[in-house]
Backbone as CSV, one residue per row, in Angstrom:
resi,resn,N_x,N_y,N_z,CA_x,CA_y,CA_z,C_x,C_y,C_z
1,MET,1.031,-1.383,-0.014,0.064,0.018,0.074,0.762,1.279,0.324
2,GLU,0.513,2.270,-0.691,1.211,3.460,-0.635,0.126,4.916,-0.360
3,ARG,0.743,5.708,0.709,-0.272,6.669,0.696,0.169,7.713,0.345
4,ILE,-0.726,8.862,-0.269,-0.189,10.142,-1.119,-1.084,10.814,-0.543
5,LYS,-0.403,12.014,-0.428,-1.165,13.273,-0.278,-1.303,14.248,-1.696
6,ILE,-2.525,14.671,-1.343,-2.963,15.640,-2.601,-3.372,16.708,-2.019
7,ALA,-3.175,17.891,-2.655,-3.471,19.147,-2.065,-4.458,20.227,-3.188
8,THR,-5.161,20.636,-2.980,-5.410,21.952,-3.956,-5.602,23.438,-3.587
9,PHE,-5.120,24.265,-4.394,-4.707,25.604,-3.529,-4.934,26.631,-4.827
10,ASN,-5.683,27.451,-4.512,-5.778,29.015,-5.077,-4.608,29.836,-4.556
11,VAL,-3.548,30.145,-5.379,-2.739,31.135,-4.639,-2.659,32.422,-5.519
12,ASN,-3.717,32.559,-5.747,-4.205,34.072,-6.303,-2.499,34.591,-6.640
13,SER,-1.738,34.168,-7.549,-0.288,34.820,-8.055,0.798,33.709,-7.056
14,VAL,1.189,33.085,-7.868,1.989,31.588,-7.422,3.534,32.467,-6.892
15,LYS,3.487,33.479,-7.718,5.247,33.956,-7.540,4.795,35.074,-6.005
16,SER,3.787,35.569,-5.686,3.615,36.403,-4.785,3.448,35.428,-3.711
17,ARG,3.239,34.099,-3.155,3.063,33.173,-2.534,4.344,32.547,-2.331
18,LEU,4.569,32.604,-2.462,6.120,31.731,-2.770,6.497,31.468,-1.170
19,PRO,6.540,32.832,-0.074,7.021,32.699,0.835,5.963,31.776,2.132
20,VAL,4.811,32.022,1.629,4.052,30.996,2.333,3.937,29.495,1.806
21,ILE,4.318,29.302,0.538,4.361,28.043,-0.169,5.388,27.019,0.119
22,ASP,6.479,27.952,0.325,7.836,27.862,1.083,7.649,27.127,2.739
23,ALA,6.959,27.900,3.441,6.608,26.925,4.877,5.910,25.961,4.930
24,TRP,4.892,26.043,4.108,4.164,24.836,3.691,4.794,23.784,3.566
25,LEU,5.948,23.693,2.397,6.466,22.610,2.167,7.666,21.949,2.998
26,LYS,7.796,22.938,3.774,8.802,22.866,4.491,8.470,21.521,5.718
27,ASN,7.130,21.335,6.030,6.521,20.693,6.931,7.043,19.281,6.464
28,GLU,7.071,18.292,7.366,7.328,17.215,7.259,6.356,16.388,6.320
29,ASN,5.115,16.697,6.498,3.723,16.493,5.934,3.470,17.254,4.600
30,ALA,4.388,17.458,4.073,3.889,17.990,2.735,3.459,17.226,1.398
31,PRO,2.438,17.730,0.724,1.710,17.030,-0.070,2.776,16.698,-1.021
32,ASP,2.445,15.548,-1.784,2.995,14.500,-2.878,2.725,15.416,-3.964
33,ILE,1.438,15.658,-4.205,0.786,16.239,-5.587,0.288,17.583,-5.285
34,ILE,0.470,18.858,-5.436,-0.274,19.895,-5.328,-0.704,20.318,-6.412
35,CYS,-1.956,20.804,-6.604,-2.684,21.285,-7.873,-2.921,23.052,-7.232
36,PHE,-2.502,23.329,-8.303,-2.812,25.255,-8.088,-3.553,25.686,-8.986
37,GLN,-4.092,26.839,-8.566,-4.959,27.858,-9.468,-4.500,29.048,-9.364
38,GLU,-5.175,29.838,-10.654,-4.809,31.556,-10.455,-3.420,31.715,-10.045
39,THR,-2.491,30.860,-10.954,-1.089,31.512,-10.949,-0.728,32.265,-10.994
40,LYS,-1.210,33.063,-12.196,-1.184,34.474,-12.968,-0.123,34.765,-13.456
41,CYS,0.662,33.822,-14.147,1.953,34.051,-14.594,1.940,33.654,-15.894
42,ARG,3.037,33.857,-16.557,3.142,33.673,-18.010,3.992,32.518,-17.911
43,ASP,4.433,31.131,-18.707,4.971,29.911,-18.456,6.554,30.436,-18.139
44,GLU,6.815,31.366,-19.024,8.185,31.278,-18.990,8.685,32.245,-17.676
45,GLU,7.694,32.392,-16.789,7.928,33.311,-15.241,7.437,32.313,-14.451
46,PHE,6.720,31.451,-14.716,6.733,30.253,-13.497,7.922,29.710,-12.651
47,PRO,7.675,29.820,-11.325,9.096,29.401,-10.449,9.272,28.103,-10.397
48,LYS,9.507,27.727,-11.642,9.788,26.128,-11.785,10.815,25.674,-11.042
49,ALA,12.315,26.270,-11.130,13.279,26.062,-9.976,13.235,25.892,-8.431
50,PHE,12.118,27.121,-7.951,11.598,26.996,-6.716,11.214,25.563,-6.460
51,PHE,9.941,24.839,-7.348,9.924,23.422,-6.801,11.072,22.388,-7.086
52,GLU,11.552,22.479,-7.931,12.427,21.337,-8.406,13.299,21.204,-7.409
53,GLU,13.660,22.298,-6.750,15.175,22.358,-5.694,14.461,21.583,-4.461
54,ARG,12.842,21.640,-4.568,12.560,20.878,-3.531,11.613,19.710,-3.699
55,GLY,12.366,18.782,-4.824,11.878,17.781,-4.951,10.378,17.686,-6.289
56,TYR,10.361,18.414,-6.598,8.879,18.517,-7.506,9.505,18.529,-8.679
57,PHE,8.118,17.597,-9.716,8.341,18.040,-10.893,7.109,18.991,-11.265
58,CYS,7.409,19.599,-12.115,6.437,20.706,-12.577,5.439,20.939,-14.157
59,THR,4.398,20.776,-13.901,3.491,20.784,-15.188,2.492,22.141,-15.222
60,PHE,2.632,22.975,-15.788,1.929,24.146,-15.675,1.041,24.990,-16.919
61,LYS,0.652,26.155,-17.047,0.165,26.690,-18.095,-0.271,27.442,-17.435
62,GLY,0.151,29.094,-17.933,-0.124,30.226,-17.555,-0.369,31.502,-18.222
63,MET,-1.004,32.672,-17.772,-1.039,33.793,-18.530,-0.618,34.981,-17.919
64,LYS,-0.433,35.894,-18.378,-0.115,37.032,-17.751,-1.117,37.634,-17.096
65,SER,-0.882,37.965,-15.474,-1.627,38.657,-14.681,-3.185,37.901,-14.316
66,TYR,-3.486,37.066,-15.120,-4.704,35.747,-14.637,-5.068,34.816,-14.931
67,ASN,-5.386,33.738,-14.273,-5.782,32.455,-14.757,-4.584,31.466,-14.601
68,GLY,-4.077,30.414,-15.248,-2.976,29.708,-14.664,-3.184,28.361,-13.715
69,VAL,-3.228,27.153,-14.469,-2.950,25.942,-13.571,-1.923,25.348,-13.521
70,ALA,-1.412,24.816,-12.312,-0.195,24.010,-12.561,-0.460,22.685,-11.291
71,VAL,0.258,22.045,-11.695,0.028,20.693,-10.865,1.797,20.232,-10.780
72,VAL,2.386,20.153,-9.391,3.612,20.176,-9.018,3.408,18.722,-7.982
73,SER,4.400,17.911,-8.394,4.359,16.518,-8.161,5.849,16.160,-7.938
74,LYS,6.172,14.983,-6.620,7.268,13.889,-6.519,7.388,13.265,-7.210
75,ALA,6.715,12.945,-8.051,6.323,11.853,-9.229,6.233,12.548,-10.494
76,ALA,7.174,11.903,-11.805,7.050,12.719,-13.373,5.319,11.933,-13.082
77,PRO,4.758,12.993,-14.211,3.426,12.002,-14.433,3.723,11.384,-15.875
78,ASP,2.914,10.416,-15.996,2.886,9.708,-17.168,2.085,10.420,-18.465
79,GLU,1.395,11.559,-18.336,0.797,11.923,-19.222,0.077,13.254,-18.700
80,PHE,0.048,14.273,-19.612,-0.698,15.461,-19.154,-1.421,16.187,-20.394
81,GLU,-2.248,16.733,-19.931,-3.151,17.186,-21.150,-3.633,18.728,-20.531
82,PHE,-3.729,20.085,-21.316,-4.597,21.013,-20.755,-5.725,21.363,-21.684
83,GLY,-6.704,21.781,-21.165,-7.682,22.433,-21.739,-8.827,21.583,-22.006
84,LEU,-10.031,21.695,-22.162,-11.350,21.397,-22.164,-11.167,20.003,-23.482
85,CYS,-10.194,20.208,-24.694,-10.301,19.307,-25.381,-11.371,19.094,-26.356
86,ASP,-12.156,20.266,-26.729,-13.210,20.018,-27.656,-13.171,21.096,-28.878
87,ASP,-11.494,21.258,-29.039,-11.741,22.472,-30.064,-11.808,23.581,-30.208
88,GLY,-11.798,24.451,-28.568,-11.881,25.542,-28.551,-13.494,26.085,-28.938
89,GLU,-14.360,25.244,-28.356,-15.575,25.470,-28.799,-16.566,26.648,-28.614
90,TYR,-15.887,27.526,-27.434,-16.568,28.345,-27.444,-15.401,29.957,-27.217
91,GLU,-14.378,29.800,-28.029,-13.941,30.746,-28.298,-12.678,31.332,-27.327
92,LYS,-12.771,30.535,-26.037,-11.697,31.342,-25.163,-10.459,30.085,-25.299
93,GLN,-10.113,29.332,-25.992,-9.553,28.445,-25.575,-7.987,28.497,-25.037
94,GLU,-7.456,30.008,-25.443,-6.262,30.236,-24.508,-6.489,30.487,-23.173
95,SER,-7.337,31.244,-22.693,-7.442,30.925,-21.111,-8.166,29.591,-21.033
96,GLU,-8.945,28.776,-21.545,-9.114,27.398,-20.973,-8.054,26.804,-20.695
97,ASN,-6.982,26.609,-21.579,-5.850,25.868,-21.432,-5.142,26.444,-20.236
98,ALA,-5.305,27.550,-19.806,-4.917,27.934,-18.741,-6.063,28.031,-17.123
99,ARG,-6.815,26.846,-17.692,-7.634,26.803,-16.589,-8.038,25.078,-16.107
100,VAL,-7.487,24.239,-16.893,-7.771,22.712,-16.509,-6.717,22.089,-17.147
101,VAL,-6.349,21.725,-16.412,-5.037,20.344,-16.942,-5.265,18.848,-15.919
102,ARG,-5.183,17.979,-16.749,-5.569,16.822,-16.573,-4.276,15.958,-16.621
103,VAL,-3.866,15.334,-15.739,-2.574,14.639,-15.136,-2.760,12.999,-15.137
104,ARG,-1.702,12.453,-15.577,-2.146,10.566,-14.950,-0.796,10.117,-14.349
105,PHE,-1.148,9.539,-13.276,0.049,8.833,-12.653,-0.148,7.264,-12.743
106,GLY,0.443,6.788,-13.753,0.093,4.802,-13.784,-1.501,5.315,-14.061
107,ASP,-2.466,4.466,-12.795,-3.995,4.276,-13.047,-4.495,5.280,-12.223
108,PHE,-3.702,6.226,-11.935,-4.572,7.175,-11.367,-4.607,8.862,-11.857
109,THR,-5.587,9.584,-12.178,-5.843,10.831,-13.375,-6.216,11.866,-12.194
110,VAL,-5.340,12.998,-12.304,-5.795,14.004,-11.416,-6.662,15.410,-12.434
111,LEU,-7.428,15.708,-12.233,-8.157,16.402,-12.940,-8.339,18.113,-12.065
112,ASN,-7.432,19.533,-12.673,-7.205,20.302,-11.683,-7.920,21.545,-12.311
113,THR,-8.902,21.939,-11.955,-9.581,23.278,-12.799,-9.516,24.448,-12.072
114,TYR,-9.649,25.336,-12.530,-10.065,26.688,-11.999,-11.222,27.275,-13.046
115,ILE,-12.346,27.061,-12.087,-13.683,27.662,-13.070,-13.837,28.734,-13.137
116,PRO,-14.444,29.464,-14.101,-14.883,30.848,-14.191,-15.837,31.221,-13.288
117,GLN,-15.543,32.459,-12.435,-16.771,32.856,-11.377,-17.627,33.629,-12.175
118,GLY,-17.864,34.179,-12.866,-19.293,34.569,-13.367,-19.423,35.800,-13.699
119,LYS,-18.916,36.579,-12.542,-19.079,37.897,-12.557,-20.554,38.366,-11.737
120,SER,-21.480,38.110,-12.678,-22.918,38.391,-11.841,-24.075,37.616,-13.149
121,ILE,-24.858,37.336,-12.261,-26.304,36.647,-12.942,-26.603,37.058,-14.739
122,ASP,-26.336,38.578,-14.343,-27.006,39.227,-15.735,-25.617,39.384,-16.238
123,ASN,-24.462,38.962,-16.338,-23.385,38.986,-16.908,-22.995,37.978,-18.066
124,PRO,-22.416,37.446,-19.318,-22.680,36.706,-20.482,-21.395,35.631,-19.578
125,ASP,-20.590,36.168,-18.418,-19.874,35.375,-18.264,-20.286,34.234,-17.296
126,TYR,-21.818,34.549,-16.688,-22.187,33.360,-15.954,-22.877,32.123,-16.508
127,PRO,-23.727,32.356,-17.932,-23.750,31.287,-18.672,-22.438,30.434,-19.465
128,TYR,-21.624,31.310,-19.849,-20.346,30.706,-19.967,-19.576,29.983,-19.007
129,LYS,-19.819,30.144,-17.721,-19.414,29.330,-16.222,-20.436,28.188,-16.691
130,LEU,-21.999,28.224,-16.972,-22.648,26.763,-16.985,-22.062,26.100,-17.662
131,ARG,-22.111,26.548,-19.396,-21.383,25.696,-19.983,-20.081,25.284,-20.178
132,PHE,-18.843,26.139,-19.201,-17.847,24.990,-18.934,-18.113,23.621,-17.837
133,PHE,-19.010,23.976,-17.241,-19.343,23.054,-16.053,-19.851,21.437,-17.290
134,GLY,-20.543,21.826,-18.244,-21.281,20.832,-19.418,-19.979,20.217,-19.914
135,ARG,-19.019,21.349,-20.310,-18.240,20.957,-21.372,-16.730,19.970,-20.415
136,LEU,-16.651,20.546,-18.830,-15.995,19.426,-18.209,-16.764,17.730,-18.219
137,GLY,-17.844,17.936,-18.051,-18.848,16.758,-18.167,-18.547,15.581,-19.263
138,ARG,-18.463,16.335,-20.100,-17.919,15.445,-21.867,-16.589,15.335,-21.743
139,LEU,-15.244,16.130,-21.128,-14.170,15.805,-21.335,-13.806,14.450,-19.986
140,LEU,-14.738,14.581,-19.193,-14.640,13.415,-18.026,-15.148,12.024,-18.966
141,GLU,-16.525,12.234,-19.661,-16.912,11.194,-20.486,-15.654,10.807,-21.865
142,LYS,-15.348,11.713,-21.846,-13.949,10.966,-23.091,-13.026,10.742,-22.682
143,LYS,-12.424,10.961,-21.566,-10.928,10.991,-21.051,-11.011,9.850,-19.872
144,CYS,-12.078,9.511,-19.471,-11.636,8.558,-17.981,-12.716,7.825,-18.321
145,MET,-13.376,7.057,-17.023,-13.904,6.027,-16.807,-14.487,6.274,-15.493
146,PRO,-15.899,5.998,-15.006,-16.152,6.103,-13.323,-15.365,5.056,-12.415
147,THR,-15.196,4.049,-13.195,-14.351,3.206,-12.534,-12.986,2.995,-12.288
148,GLN,-12.389,4.264,-12.648,-11.091,4.094,-12.568,-10.741,5.064,-11.428
149,LYS,-9.580,5.388,-11.022,-9.216,6.462,-10.028,-8.665,7.693,-10.982
150,VAL,-10.015,8.360,-10.422,-9.840,9.829,-10.742,-10.314,10.745,-9.277
151,VAL,-9.572,11.758,-9.084,-9.799,12.762,-8.286,-9.942,14.079,-9.227
152,TRP,-10.926,14.942,-9.234,-11.207,16.069,-9.530,-10.906,17.249,-8.667
153,VAL,-10.346,18.288,-8.511,-9.902,18.961,-7.425,-9.885,20.533,-7.963
154,GLY,-9.751,21.861,-7.262,-9.556,23.175,-7.635,-10.792,23.960,-7.160
155,ASP,-10.389,25.166,-7.991,-11.174,26.282,-7.180,-12.218,25.973,-8.170
156,LEU,-13.451,25.846,-8.217,-15.046,25.655,-8.668,-15.814,26.423,-8.604
157,ASN,-15.677,27.430,-7.729,-16.357,28.531,-7.357,-17.809,28.427,-7.439
158,VAL,-18.165,27.602,-6.906,-19.689,26.870,-6.182,-19.420,26.338,-5.017
159,ALA,-20.273,27.033,-4.046,-20.842,26.490,-2.879,-22.034,25.877,-2.817
160,PRO,-22.047,24.433,-3.092,-22.810,23.715,-3.148,-24.723,23.290,-2.158
161,THR,-23.997,23.869,-1.284,-25.178,23.535,-0.070,-25.060,24.718,0.787
162,ASP,-26.249,25.078,1.978,-25.844,25.903,2.684,-24.761,25.725,3.787
163,ILE,-24.225,24.514,3.716,-23.110,25.146,5.060,-21.984,25.139,4.092
164,ASP,-21.711,25.367,2.978,-20.624,25.541,2.666,-20.394,27.428,2.416
165,VAL,-21.362,28.232,2.881,-21.221,29.415,3.235,-21.808,29.921,4.076
166,THR,-21.424,31.152,4.764,-21.699,31.900,5.926,-22.967,32.794,5.571
167,ASN,-24.058,32.681,6.060,-25.321,33.588,5.678,-25.725,33.223,4.328
168,PRO,-25.925,31.923,4.136,-26.791,31.472,2.696,-28.027,32.204,2.413
169,GLY,-29.033,32.491,3.423,-30.353,33.476,2.974,-30.061,34.428,2.135
170,ASN,-28.887,35.145,2.149,-28.297,36.422,1.450,-27.695,36.282,-0.013
171,LYS,-27.542,34.913,-0.585,-26.864,34.806,-1.397,-27.446,33.767,-2.786
172,LYS,-28.873,33.841,-2.780,-29.493,32.774,-3.644,-29.203,33.491,-4.890
173,ASP,-28.858,34.635,-5.263,-28.209,35.019,-6.239,-27.144,35.564,-6.733
174,HIS,-26.012,34.987,-5.666,-24.729,35.036,-5.796,-24.105,33.839,-7.127
175,VAL,-23.047,34.577,-7.926,-22.611,33.506,-9.262,-22.126,32.270,-8.462
176,CYS,-21.870,32.012,-7.534,-21.222,30.922,-6.604,-21.907,30.175,-5.958
177,PHE,-23.161,30.771,-5.983,-24.229,30.185,-5.214,-25.969,29.673,-5.932
178,HIS,-26.049,30.554,-7.098,-27.094,30.488,-7.715,-27.804,28.734,-7.863
179,LYS,-29.037,28.761,-7.955,-29.213,27.101,-7.609,-28.318,26.419,-9.295
180,ASP,-28.693,27.366,-10.196,-28.587,26.918,-11.676,-26.568,26.389,-11.326
181,VAL,-26.114,27.288,-10.709,-24.535,26.550,-10.899,-24.350,25.603,-10.098
182,LYS,-25.243,25.704,-8.660,-25.294,24.193,-8.054,-25.581,22.801,-8.957
183,LYS,-26.877,23.035,-9.963,-27.401,22.295,-11.016,-26.147,21.638,-11.677
184,ALA,-25.446,22.693,-12.024,-24.538,22.444,-13.044,-23.322,21.494,-12.323
185,LEU,-22.716,21.745,-11.210,-22.018,21.058,-10.583,-22.725,19.526,-10.398
186,LEU,-23.537,19.711,-9.583,-24.046,18.147,-9.677,-24.408,17.585,-10.945
187,ASP,-24.661,17.832,-12.148,-24.943,17.252,-13.305,-23.503,16.333,-13.731
188,VAL,-22.184,16.962,-13.489,-20.979,16.972,-13.556,-20.912,15.240,-12.631
189,MET,-21.165,15.395,-11.507,-20.763,14.637,-10.391,-21.605,13.484,-10.693
190,GLU,-22.870,13.415,-11.248,-23.530,12.373,-11.624,-22.883,11.257,-12.612
191,TRP,-21.770,11.836,-13.204,-21.039,11.069,-13.950,-20.142,9.990,-12.893
192,GLY,-19.963,10.091,-12.003,-19.589,8.946,-10.829,-18.968,9.399,-9.764
193,LEU,-18.722,10.777,-9.249,-17.936,11.376,-8.684,-18.536,11.584,-7.212
194,THR,-17.956,11.514,-6.127,-18.552,12.131,-4.592,-17.567,13.202,-4.332
195,ASP,-18.245,13.746,-3.143,-17.867,14.711,-2.296,-16.565,14.198,-1.198
196,ILE,-15.865,14.314,-1.678,-14.723,13.576,-0.774,-14.416,14.475,0.743
197,PHE,-14.575,15.938,0.182,-14.100,16.762,1.360,-15.616,16.376,2.325
198,ARG,-16.646,16.640,2.034,-17.780,16.363,2.743,-17.888,14.883,3.442
199,GLU,-17.507,14.056,2.740,-17.191,12.914,3.513,-16.525,12.750,4.859
200,HIS,-15.613,13.657,5.008,-14.417,13.883,5.726,-14.686,15.058,7.039
201,LEU,-15.184,16.007,6.342,-15.528,17.152,6.947,-16.936,17.476,6.689
202,PRO,-18.020,17.001,7.596,-19.361,17.263,7.159,-19.744,18.185,8.216
203,GLN,-19.399,18.844,8.851,-19.500,19.792,9.887,-19.693,21.600,9.505
204,VAL,-20.289,22.355,9.599,-20.681,23.492,9.813,-19.584,24.232,9.608
205,GLY,-19.357,25.565,8.993,-17.887,26.335,9.197,-16.536,25.914,8.873
206,GLU,-16.756,24.605,7.826,-15.369,24.204,7.112,-15.201,25.053,6.400
207,TYR,-14.528,25.851,5.662,-14.504,26.948,4.480,-13.308,27.029,3.876
208,THR,-12.826,27.460,2.892,-11.328,27.274,2.181,-11.833,28.731,1.511
209,PHE,-12.345,29.602,1.460,-11.987,31.082,0.967,-12.473,32.148,1.963
210,TRP,-11.645,32.823,2.230,-12.324,34.439,3.108,-11.794,35.586,2.480
211,ASP,-12.644,36.353,1.875,-12.741,37.386,0.839,-11.783,38.515,1.735
212,TYR,-10.744,38.903,0.874,-10.221,40.057,1.516,-10.842,41.153,1.999
213,ARG,-11.926,41.614,1.220,-12.789,42.805,1.490,-13.668,42.625,2.692
214,VAL,-13.490,41.505,3.461,-14.500,41.782,4.830,-13.844,41.509,5.757
215,LYS,-13.723,42.638,6.605,-13.156,42.817,7.487,-12.967,41.693,8.450
216,ASP,-11.845,41.414,9.017,-11.556,40.270,9.879,-11.989,38.963,9.426
217,ALA,-12.327,38.509,8.217,-12.905,37.431,7.586,-12.500,36.046,8.127
218,LEU,-11.106,36.027,8.067,-10.598,34.854,8.857,-11.219,34.604,10.226
219,THR,-10.590,35.655,10.922,-11.030,35.264,12.174,-12.383,35.102,12.694
220,ARG,-13.362,36.040,11.717,-14.662,35.483,12.259,-15.056,34.781,11.508
221,ASN,-14.705,34.146,10.813,-15.263,32.697,9.840,-16.044,33.190,8.997
222,ILE,-15.774,34.107,8.098,-17.062,34.527,7.165,-16.180,34.252,5.938
223,GLY,-16.846,32.890,5.351,-16.248,32.271,4.401,-17.029,31.520,3.293
224,TRP,-16.522,30.527,2.391,-17.373,30.160,1.539,-15.857,28.733,1.131
225,ARG,-17.033,27.514,0.835,-15.971,26.345,0.581,-16.307,26.150,-0.681
226,ILE,-15.319,26.920,-2.113,-15.487,26.659,-2.937,-14.672,26.099,-3.641
227,ASP,-13.449,25.838,-3.011,-12.047,24.594,-3.083,-12.617,23.097,-3.036
228,HIS,-12.316,22.262,-4.101,-13.169,21.091,-3.878,-12.339,19.672,-3.849
229,ILE,-12.572,18.852,-3.061,-12.083,17.628,-3.569,-12.908,16.504,-3.922
230,LEU,-13.451,15.919,-5.162,-13.857,15.241,-5.697,-13.294,14.068,-5.953
231,GLY,-14.082,12.891,-6.349,-13.330,11.564,-6.676,-14.559,10.398,-6.857
232,THR,-13.778,9.513,-7.559,-14.760,8.129,-8.025,-14.861,7.492,-7.013
233,LYS,-15.550,6.688,-7.026,-15.738,5.306,-5.790,-14.653,5.013,-5.481
234,SER,-13.741,4.533,-6.406,-12.546,4.112,-5.872,-11.353,4.805,-5.074
235,VAL,-11.407,6.036,-5.721,-10.891,6.990,-4.774,-11.111,7.232,-3.745
236,SER,-12.697,7.274,-3.608,-12.997,7.866,-2.094,-13.073,6.703,-1.310
237,GLU,-12.911,5.920,-1.072,-13.017,4.764,-0.594,-11.449,4.301,-0.372
238,CYS,-10.516,5.212,-0.719,-9.151,5.006,-0.352,-8.755,6.357,0.511
239,CYS,-9.769,7.129,0.577,-9.584,8.241,1.486,-9.235,8.268,2.549
240,LEU,-8.374,8.315,3.673,-8.142,8.522,5.084,-8.467,9.643,5.903
241,SER,-7.898,10.641,5.190,-8.409,12.182,6.082,-8.293,13.407,4.716
242,VAL,-9.056,14.223,5.303,-9.044,15.439,4.434,-8.653,16.857,5.390
243,LYS,-8.219,17.940,5.144,-7.673,18.917,6.221,-7.710,19.675,5.665
244,VAL,-8.350,21.174,5.913,-8.454,22.551,5.390,-6.931,23.164,6.040
245,GLU,-5.766,23.695,5.406,-4.562,24.003,5.991,-5.253,25.623,6.105
246,LYS,-5.786,25.742,7.368,-6.247,27.420,7.573,-5.384,27.844,7.717
247,TYR,-4.194,27.506,8.867,-3.188,28.307,9.138,-2.235,28.932,7.722
248,LEU,-2.522,28.546,6.710,-2.059,29.375,5.249,-2.712,30.703,5.025
249,ARG,-3.805,30.595,5.547,-4.695,32.272,4.743,-4.368,33.101,6.372
250,ALA,-3.657,32.651,7.056,-3.116,33.771,8.420,-2.066,34.230,8.355
251,MET,-1.160,33.836,7.482,0.061,34.357,7.324,0.219,35.688,6.689
252,GLU,1.395,36.104,6.569,1.770,37.379,6.207,1.669,37.564,4.447
253,ARG,1.004,38.276,3.790,0.528,38.309,2.399,0.011,36.868,1.829
254,PRO,-1.296,36.766,2.350,-1.552,35.248,2.285,-2.648,34.954,0.790
255,SER,-3.075,33.859,0.174,-4.020,34.124,-0.954,-5.092,34.607,0.015
256,ASP,-6.457,34.851,-0.590,-7.830,34.754,-0.034,-8.281,33.354,0.319
257,HIS,-7.856,32.710,-0.735,-8.003,30.968,-0.114,-6.850,30.523,0.389
258,THR,-7.150,29.002,0.864,-6.397,28.358,1.665,-6.368,26.799,0.615
259,ALA,-5.197,26.352,1.765,-4.877,24.715,0.713,-5.782,24.076,1.463
260,VAL,-6.559,22.798,0.916,-7.262,21.603,0.874,-6.414,20.554,0.694
261,THR,-5.733,19.608,1.835,-5.184,18.097,1.539,-5.834,16.851,2.049
262,ALA,-5.695,16.095,0.911,-6.433,15.060,1.219,-5.468,13.988,1.106
263,GLU,-5.428,12.745,2.465,-4.437,11.653,2.118,-5.366,10.227,1.884
264,PHE,-4.319,9.549,0.719,-5.045,8.577,0.324,-4.196,7.335,0.449
265,GLU,-4.639,6.031,0.721,-3.820,4.975,0.532,-4.504,3.748,-0.021
266,PHE,-3.652,3.983,-0.974,-4.020,2.782,-2.450,-3.101,1.789,-2.336
C-alpha cells in the first residue's frame, strides 16, 4: 500500500505566494501532489526552479496577470493535457488551456480546474460558466471512466450547499451559490464523483475562501467552501483524511483561499 497526499490551492499569484508555499513545503507532511489555480504568470515566469529544488516536477500553463493552473508532483506524470479538449468550442481556448489540466500518474488521474467565477447573474460570463461545467462533464466522459481512479480538485467557484457559505439566505443570486450553478456541478458529479471533502468534514464552518474585502473574515470565519476535492468511488474509498490548511490564510501576504489536503492509501 502507498500513501499519497494531494492538495488543491488557489494561490492568487504563485510568485507572490512563494514565502507561504515555502513554509508549507518545509513541513514533514508536505503533499506529494499539489494542484495550484490562479497562478497569474506566463509560462516563462513560472517559478519552476523553486519547486524543483524542493523535489517536485512541474506541469503548468499560465497567462499574464490572471488564470493559470499547475500541478507540482514528487513523481513525474506519465501523461498531461491542458484545456477542455473540444477544439475551442466557445472561443476562449487560450484562457481555457490555463484553467484545466488533466495529469495521469499510472492508473491514477488528477483533474485540476479553475472554473470561471461568472461575475454576475446578468453578465455573459455566467452562462459561459454554466457551459464550462457541461464541457467538463464531456471531457470526463471522453477521457476517463467512473470505474477508474479519478480525482477532480480545484477552485470550482461553487458553494453547493447551505453549510458551504456563511449566511446562505442572502446569497441565492450569487454566481457561486445560484441554484443553476449548483445544478451544473451536480450534473457533472453524476458521471460518478463523490464529495470527498464533505465525507470527511461534514460539519458547519469548514471554509476554504475568506474574502479580503470582509473585515476580519478569517478570525470571524466568514467564508465560502468553493475549493473542492471530488473523486470516483475507488478513490473516495481510499481516502483517509481531509484537512483545511487554515493557518496558511493567516500568514503574512496570504492568498484569499487556503489549501485543502487529502490523504489516500492505495
